[in-house]
C-alpha positions as CSV (number, residue, x, y, z in Angstrom):
1,M,75.5,98.4,100.0
2,T,74.6,102.5,98.9
3,R,76.8,103.9,101.6
4,A,79.5,101.8,101.1
5,L,79.9,102.9,97.6
6,T,80.0,106.6,98.4
7,L,83.0,108.6,98.0
8,S,82.2,111.1,101.0
9,P,84.7,110.5,103.4
10,P,84.1,109.0,106.9
11,S,84.5,110.2,110.2
12,L,87.8,109.4,111.7
13,A,86.3,109.5,115.1
14,T,84.1,106.3,114.2
15,V,86.6,104.5,112.0
16,Q,90.0,106.1,112.9
17,P,92.3,102.9,112.4
18,R,91.0,101.8,108.9
19,A,90.5,105.6,107.8
20,S,93.6,106.9,109.2
21,R,95.6,103.8,107.2
22,F,94.1,105.1,104.0
23,L,94.1,108.4,104.8
24,F,97.8,108.1,104.8
25,V,97.8,105.9,101.6
26,A,96.0,108.4,99.6
27,L,98.7,111.3,101.0
28,A,101.6,109.2,100.4
29,T,100.5,108.3,97.0
30,A,99.9,112.0,96.2
31,A,103.3,113.1,97.3
32,A,105.4,110.3,95.6
33,S,103.8,111.1,92.5
34,F,104.6,114.7,92.4
35,S,108.0,113.9,94.0
36,L,108.9,111.4,90.9
37,L,107.9,114.1,88.7
38,Q,111.0,116.1,90.4
39,S,113.6,113.7,89.1
40,L,112.1,111.3,86.5
41,V,112.7,113.4,83.6
42,T,116.2,114.4,84.1
43,P,118.4,111.5,83.3
44,V,116.2,111.4,80.2
45,L,116.7,114.8,78.7
46,P,118.9,113.9,75.7
47,K,116.3,111.1,74.3
48,I,113.6,114.1,75.0
49,Q,115.6,116.5,72.8
50,H,116.5,114.1,70.0
51,D,112.8,113.0,69.8
52,L,111.6,116.4,69.7
53,H,114.3,118.1,67.5
54,T,115.2,120.7,70.0
55,S,118.5,122.2,71.5
56,Q,119.9,121.5,74.8
57,G,119.5,125.0,76.0
58,T,115.7,124.6,75.0
59,V,115.0,121.3,76.4
60,T,116.5,122.2,79.8
61,W,113.6,124.2,80.2
62,V,111.7,121.1,81.0
63,L,113.2,121.2,84.2
64,T,113.0,125.0,84.7
65,A,109.7,125.7,84.0
66,W,108.6,122.8,86.5
67,L,110.7,124.2,89.0
68,L,109.4,127.9,88.7
69,S,105.6,126.9,88.4
70,A,106.4,124.6,91.7
71,A,108.2,127.2,93.4
72,V,105.4,130.1,93.1
73,A,102.2,127.8,93.5
74,T,103.5,125.8,96.7
75,P,103.0,128.7,99.4
76,I,100.4,130.3,97.8
77,M,98.3,126.9,97.8
78,G,99.5,126.1,100.9
79,R,97.7,129.6,102.3
80,I,94.7,128.6,100.0
81,G,94.6,125.2,101.7
82,D,94.6,127.0,105.5
83,M,92.0,129.3,104.5
84,Y,89.8,127.3,102.1
85,G,89.8,123.8,102.8
86,K,93.0,121.2,102.5
87,R,91.2,118.7,101.2
88,R,89.6,120.6,98.0
89,T,93.1,122.5,97.7
90,L,94.4,119.2,97.7
91,L,92.0,117.5,95.0
92,V,92.8,120.9,92.7
93,A,96.6,120.2,93.1
94,L,96.0,116.5,91.9
95,A,93.9,117.8,89.0
96,A,96.9,120.1,88.1
97,I,99.1,117.0,88.1
98,A,97.2,114.8,86.0
99,V,96.1,117.5,83.2
100,G,99.9,118.1,83.2
101,C,101.0,114.9,82.7
102,L,98.5,114.1,79.9
103,I,99.6,117.5,78.3
104,A,103.2,116.5,78.3
105,A,102.6,112.9,77.4
106,A,100.9,113.8,74.3
107,A,103.0,116.7,73.5
108,P,103.9,117.2,70.0
109,N,106.9,119.4,70.2
110,V,108.8,120.9,73.3
111,G,106.7,123.7,73.7
112,V,103.6,121.8,74.4
113,L,106.0,119.9,77.1
114,I,107.0,122.7,78.9
115,I,103.4,123.8,78.9
116,G,102.5,120.7,80.7
117,R,105.3,120.8,83.1
118,V,104.3,124.0,84.3
119,V,100.8,122.5,84.8
120,Q,102.6,119.8,86.6
121,G,104.3,122.2,89.0
122,L,101.1,123.8,90.3
123,G,100.8,120.5,92.1
124,G,103.5,121.3,94.3
125,A,100.8,122.0,97.1
126,V,100.6,118.4,98.0
127,F,103.6,118.2,99.9
128,P,102.5,121.3,102.8
129,I,98.7,120.4,102.2
130,S,99.4,116.7,103.1
131,F,101.2,117.6,106.3
132,G,98.5,120.0,107.0
133,I,95.9,117.4,106.5
134,L,97.9,114.6,108.9
135,R,98.2,117.5,111.6
136,D,94.5,118.1,111.6
137,E,93.3,114.7,111.4
138,L,95.5,112.6,113.5
139,P,96.0,112.5,117.2
140,P,99.2,114.6,118.3
141,A,101.0,111.6,119.5
142,R,100.6,109.9,116.1
143,V,101.9,113.4,114.0
144,P,105.5,112.9,114.5
145,S,105.4,109.2,113.3
146,A,103.2,110.1,110.2
147,I,105.1,113.2,109.3
148,G,108.0,111.0,109.3
149,G,106.6,108.3,107.0
150,L,105.0,110.8,104.4
151,S,108.6,112.7,104.6
152,A,110.3,109.3,104.1
153,V,108.0,108.8,100.8
154,I,108.8,112.2,99.7
155,A,112.5,112.0,100.1
156,V,112.8,108.4,98.4
157,G,110.2,109.6,95.7
158,G,112.9,112.2,94.6
159,G,115.6,109.6,94.3
160,L,113.4,107.0,93.0
161,G,112.6,108.9,90.0
162,V,116.5,108.6,88.8
163,V,116.3,104.9,89.1
164,L,113.2,104.4,87.5
165,A,113.7,106.4,84.3
166,G,116.1,104.0,82.6
167,P,114.2,101.0,82.7
168,V,110.9,102.7,82.1
169,V,112.5,104.6,79.1
170,G,114.3,101.2,77.9
171,A,110.9,99.1,78.1
172,L,108.4,101.7,76.8
173,D,109.2,105.5,75.9
174,W,109.7,108.7,77.7
175,R,106.4,109.7,77.2
176,A,105.3,106.8,79.8
177,L,107.1,108.9,82.6
178,F,103.9,110.9,82.3
179,W,101.2,108.4,81.5
180,I,102.3,106.3,84.3
181,P,101.7,109.2,86.7
182,A,98.7,110.6,85.1
183,V,96.9,107.1,86.0
184,V,98.1,107.0,89.4
185,V,96.9,110.3,90.5
186,A,93.5,109.7,88.8
187,G,93.5,106.9,91.4
188,T,94.9,108.9,94.3
189,A,92.1,111.7,93.6
190,L,89.4,108.6,94.0
191,L,91.2,107.7,97.3
192,T,91.4,111.3,98.5
193,L,87.3,111.8,97.8
194,R,86.6,108.5,99.8
195,F,89.1,108.8,102.7
196,V,90.1,112.4,103.1
197,R,87.7,114.9,105.0
198,E,87.7,118.2,104.6
199,S,89.9,120.3,107.6
200,P,89.0,123.1,109.6
201,V,89.7,126.4,107.7
202,G,90.8,129.8,108.6
203,D,92.7,130.9,111.8
204,P,90.6,129.8,115.2
205,G,88.2,133.0,115.8
206,Q,89.3,135.1,112.6
207,G,87.5,133.3,109.8
208,R,88.6,132.6,106.4
209,G,90.0,135.8,105.6
210,R,91.2,136.7,102.0
211,I,94.2,135.9,99.7
212,N,96.5,139.2,99.8
213,W,97.4,139.0,96.0
214,P,99.5,141.8,95.8
215,A,101.7,139.7,98.2
216,G,101.3,136.5,96.0
217,V,102.2,138.7,92.7
218,L,105.6,139.8,94.6
219,L,106.2,136.2,96.3
220,S,105.8,134.8,92.7
221,A,108.2,137.6,91.0
222,W,111.1,137.4,93.2
223,L,111.1,133.5,93.3
224,V,111.0,133.4,89.6
225,A,113.8,136.2,89.6
226,L,115.6,134.4,92.1
227,I,115.0,130.8,90.7
228,L,115.6,131.4,87.1
229,P,119.3,132.9,87.2
230,L,120.4,130.2,89.6
231,S,119.1,127.6,87.3
232,K,120.5,129.0,84.1
233,A,123.9,130.6,85.5
234,P,126.1,127.7,84.2
235,V,124.9,128.5,80.7
236,W,124.4,132.2,80.7
237,G,127.5,132.8,82.8
238,W,127.5,134.2,86.5
239,T,128.8,137.8,85.1
240,S,126.4,137.7,82.5
241,A,123.7,140.9,82.5
242,R,120.8,138.7,82.8
243,V,122.2,136.6,85.8
244,V,123.3,139.7,87.7
245,G,120.2,141.9,86.7
246,L,117.8,139.3,87.4
247,L,119.4,138.4,91.0
248,L,119.2,142.1,91.8
249,L,115.8,142.5,90.6
250,A,115.1,139.5,93.1
251,L,116.6,141.3,95.8
252,V,114.4,144.7,95.3
253,L,111.3,142.1,94.7
254,A,111.9,140.5,97.9
255,A,112.2,143.7,99.9
256,A,109.1,145.0,98.7
257,W,107.3,141.7,99.5
258,V,108.6,141.6,102.8
259,L,107.4,145.3,103.4
260,V,104.1,144.4,102.0
261,E,103.3,141.5,104.1
262,L,104.3,143.4,107.1
263,R,101.8,146.3,106.3
264,S,99.2,143.7,105.7
265,A,96.1,142.9,108.0
266,E,96.1,139.5,106.3
267,P,99.3,138.7,105.1
268,L,99.9,135.8,102.9
269,I,102.9,134.6,105.0
270,D,102.9,136.0,108.3
271,M,106.1,137.6,108.9
272,Q,106.0,137.1,112.9
273,M,106.0,133.2,112.0
274,M,108.8,133.4,109.7
275,R,110.5,135.3,112.6
276,L,110.0,132.1,115.2
277,P,113.5,131.1,116.1
278,A,112.8,127.5,115.3
279,V,111.3,128.3,112.0
280,W,113.9,130.6,110.6
281,T,116.9,128.5,111.6
282,T,115.1,125.1,110.4
283,N,114.7,127.4,106.9
284,L,118.5,128.1,107.1
285,V,119.4,124.6,107.4
286,S,116.8,123.6,104.7
287,L,118.7,126.4,102.5
288,L,121.7,124.5,103.0
289,F,120.5,121.0,103.0
290,G,118.7,121.4,99.6
291,A,122.0,122.6,98.5
292,G,123.8,119.6,99.0
293,M,120.9,116.9,98.3
294,F,119.6,118.3,95.1
295,A,123.1,118.6,93.7
296,T,124.4,115.1,94.7
297,Y,120.9,113.9,93.1
298,A,121.9,115.6,90.0
299,F,125.9,115.0,89.5
300,L,126.4,111.9,90.8
301,P,124.7,109.8,88.4
302,Q,126.5,111.9,85.7
303,F,129.8,111.1,87.5
304,L,129.0,107.3,87.2
305,Q,128.2,107.9,83.5
306,T,131.6,109.3,82.6
307,P,133.2,107.3,80.4
308,R,136.1,104.9,81.4
309,S,138.5,106.7,79.0
310,T,138.9,109.7,81.5
311,G,140.6,107.2,83.9
312,Y,138.5,107.5,86.7
313,G,134.3,107.2,85.2
314,F,132.6,103.8,85.6
315,G,130.8,104.2,82.2
316,T,127.7,103.1,83.5
317,T,124.4,103.7,81.5
318,V,121.3,105.6,82.9
319,T,120.1,102.4,84.4
320,G,123.2,101.5,85.6
321,A,123.6,104.8,87.3
322,G,120.3,104.8,89.0
323,L,121.0,101.2,90.6
324,A,123.7,102.9,92.4
325,M,121.2,105.1,94.4
326,L,119.4,102.2,95.4
327,P,121.3,102.1,98.8
328,M,120.5,105.4,99.4
329,L,117.0,105.1,98.8
330,V,116.8,102.0,101.1
331,T,118.8,103.7,104.0
332,M,116.7,106.8,103.4
333,A,113.0,105.0,103.8
334,V,114.1,103.4,106.8
335,A,115.8,106.5,108.8
336,G,112.8,108.7,107.4
337,S,110.6,106.0,108.9
338,A,112.1,105.4,111.8
339,S,112.5,109.6,112.6
340,G,109.2,110.1,114.1
341,P,108.8,107.1,116.6
342,L,112.7,108.0,117.7
343,T,111.2,111.2,119.1
344,A,110.2,109.9,122.1
345,Y,113.8,109.2,122.7
346,V,115.6,111.3,120.6
347,P,114.7,115.0,120.4
348,T,113.8,116.4,116.7
349,K,116.7,119.0,117.0
350,V,119.1,116.4,117.8
351,Q,117.9,114.3,114.8
352,L,118.3,117.3,112.6
353,L,122.0,117.6,113.7
354,I,122.8,113.8,113.3
355,G,121.0,113.8,109.9
356,T,123.2,117.0,108.6
357,A,126.2,115.8,110.0
358,T,125.7,112.2,108.4
359,A,125.0,113.8,105.2
360,A,128.5,115.8,105.3
361,V,130.1,112.7,106.3
362,S,128.8,111.0,103.5
363,C,129.9,113.6,100.9
364,A,133.2,114.2,102.5
365,G,133.8,110.4,101.7
366,L,132.6,111.3,98.2
367,T,135.3,113.6,97.9
368,L,137.9,111.4,99.3
369,F,137.1,107.9,97.7
370,H,135.2,107.2,94.5
371,D,137.6,104.8,92.7
372,A,135.4,101.7,93.5
373,Y,131.8,101.1,92.6
374,W,131.5,99.9,96.0
375,Q,132.8,102.9,97.5
376,V,130.0,105.3,96.0
377,A,127.4,102.7,96.8
378,V,128.6,103.0,100.7
379,A,128.6,106.6,100.5
380,T,124.9,107.0,98.6
381,G,123.9,104.4,101.7
382,V,125.2,106.9,104.4
383,F,123.8,109.8,102.8
384,G,120.5,108.1,102.5
385,V,120.7,108.0,106.3
386,G,121.7,111.8,106.7
387,L,118.6,112.5,104.1
388,G,115.8,110.7,106.1
389,L,116.5,112.1,109.2
390,T,117.0,115.5,108.1
391,F,114.1,115.7,105.8
392,T,111.7,114.3,108.7
393,A,113.0,116.4,111.3
394,M,112.7,119.5,109.4
395,V,109.1,119.2,108.7
396,N,108.4,118.0,112.5
397,L,110.0,121.0,113.6
398,I,108.1,123.4,111.4
399,V,104.9,121.8,112.3
400,A,105.4,121.8,115.7
401,T,106.1,125.5,115.9
402,V,103.8,127.2,114.0
403,P,99.8,127.6,114.7
404,A,97.8,124.9,113.2
405,G,96.0,127.4,110.5
406,Q,99.5,128.2,109.4
407,T,100.6,124.7,109.1
408,A,100.7,124.6,105.1
409,V,101.9,127.5,104.5
410,A,104.7,127.3,106.6
411,S,105.9,123.9,105.4
412,G,105.3,125.2,101.6
413,M,107.8,127.8,102.3
414,N,110.3,125.4,103.9
415,A,109.9,123.5,100.9
416,N,110.5,126.5,98.7
417,I,113.7,127.3,100.6
418,R,114.9,123.8,100.1
419,T,114.3,123.9,96.5
420,I,116.0,127.4,96.2
421,G,119.1,125.8,98.1
422,G,118.9,123.0,95.5
423,S,119.1,125.5,92.5
424,L,122.0,127.3,94.4
425,G,123.8,124.2,94.8
426,A,123.0,123.0,91.3
427,A,124.4,126.0,89.9
428,V,127.5,126.3,92.0
429,A,128.4,122.0,91.6
430,S,127.6,122.8,87.6
431,A,130.1,126.1,87.9
432,V,132.9,123.9,89.5
433,I,133.0,120.9,87.3
434,T,132.5,122.8,84.0
435,A,135.4,124.7,85.1
436,H,137.8,121.9,84.8
437,T,137.4,120.0,81.5
438,T,139.6,118.1,79.1
439,P,140.2,119.4,75.7
440,A,137.2,117.1,74.4
441,G,135.2,118.8,76.9
442,L,134.6,115.9,79.5
443,P,134.9,116.7,83.2
444,L,138.1,116.2,84.8
445,E,138.5,114.2,88.2
446,S,139.3,117.4,90.1
447,G,136.0,118.9,88.8
448,Y,133.9,116.4,90.9
449,T,136.2,116.2,93.7
450,Y,136.1,120.2,94.0
451,A,132.4,120.0,93.7
452,F,131.9,117.4,96.3
453,A,134.1,119.5,98.8
454,V,131.9,122.2,98.0
455,L,128.7,120.5,98.9
456,T,130.4,118.9,101.9
457,A,131.4,122.5,103.4
458,M,127.4,123.5,102.8
459,L,126.1,120.2,104.7
460,A,128.8,121.0,107.3
461,T,127.5,124.6,107.5
462,A,124.1,123.3,108.0
463,A,125.1,121.0,110.7
464,V,126.5,123.8,112.6
465,I,123.4,125.9,112.2
466,A,121.3,122.6,113.4
467,T,123.0,123.3,117.0
468,V,121.3,126.5,117.2
469,V,117.9,125.5,116.3
470,P,115.8,125.9,119.4
471,R,113.6,122.9,120.2
472,A,110.2,123.5,118.8
473,R,107.4,124.8,121.3
474,K,103.9,124.2,120.6
475,A,102.1,127.1,119.4
């Protein structure tokens, strides 16, 4: 009886079917919790602004601070997990999410709320660490399916936040958007302690090594210098001194980072790995795909909430706009879950091409046909198929290409590049929409039409690049 109550993880070799199921549940719950925090707050920013008596410019830092924190932490924590153990790194990430949620839920002012969001962002490592654990613990034949299922959970979680925000705030309060994830993450930590065992550490034959902190500082600096102006460009202005200066600084810091990594005996991010054809082409697809995915998440609900008086809007509530995203969540979950088993019949590269092309077709549909609610619902359903296939294919290509000791850091960089693309896509779409407004300040229909057309072009370009992604070769 005493043994049954222990939190020590069991050996998968002896109870593999049961243990692997709970292993996946623990990782999926962790990934879903963080993914929800990515989009859960966005629809209720006006409510937070009102309750905390702050300005619109200040409350946007609730999103920006989380984004910057996650961008910095994800690759560095991924490398720490590869070197010192993925289980303990996952527990640290879960602790950061839980503590950050508690700080945000109890925040008396917007400053404390932003600090809580920064702490939450440190949990971004749950994505790459979870993929690395699946690769370490499951038989090779089961890895693509498991990654497909986990990718579907992550993708659905990002969209589910938009759907749940309205009902949760309506029934409770915006602080519940942080209390609930804190409780879920605490339970996830217990599952992790019980069912996730520590994975091998360090590259085979090389020991643990050490963290290249100068490279880490430079990586963090250029990511902040790049993502910050992309996030703030619609407010600061694309030609403002702050935006131009930070973009130039990002370029200089990125060059310095690459130089340091190339000269290091123990690089934080292995440049030889990043130059692998299957890695850099997949990352380029991820950049453009992230632009289309995150911008659609951000602006489609705004389009639906536009007042009917404009002649094209639907005047929905936050909850109504979220419900329009439900077809996307359903098809995304189905396509993402099916992607792994499909690899036995449809190569991952082909799935990547089909997924990006499907997403582009969906965005083109939104560009041309958005007069009726059902047209938007159909387009989001098609978009979900593209998201599910593409998201899973990108991760599987990365995981199948890089050495086992670099799984977490490689998938972490892929997630970061997708985030950079999301910032770029959101900034460009915002610039297009705000350039076409009525005298009252409401967006014109042409603004959304042009924005969706730009996103279509980005996704179509991603599909073209997908054609030159080589089939992943086992590292």
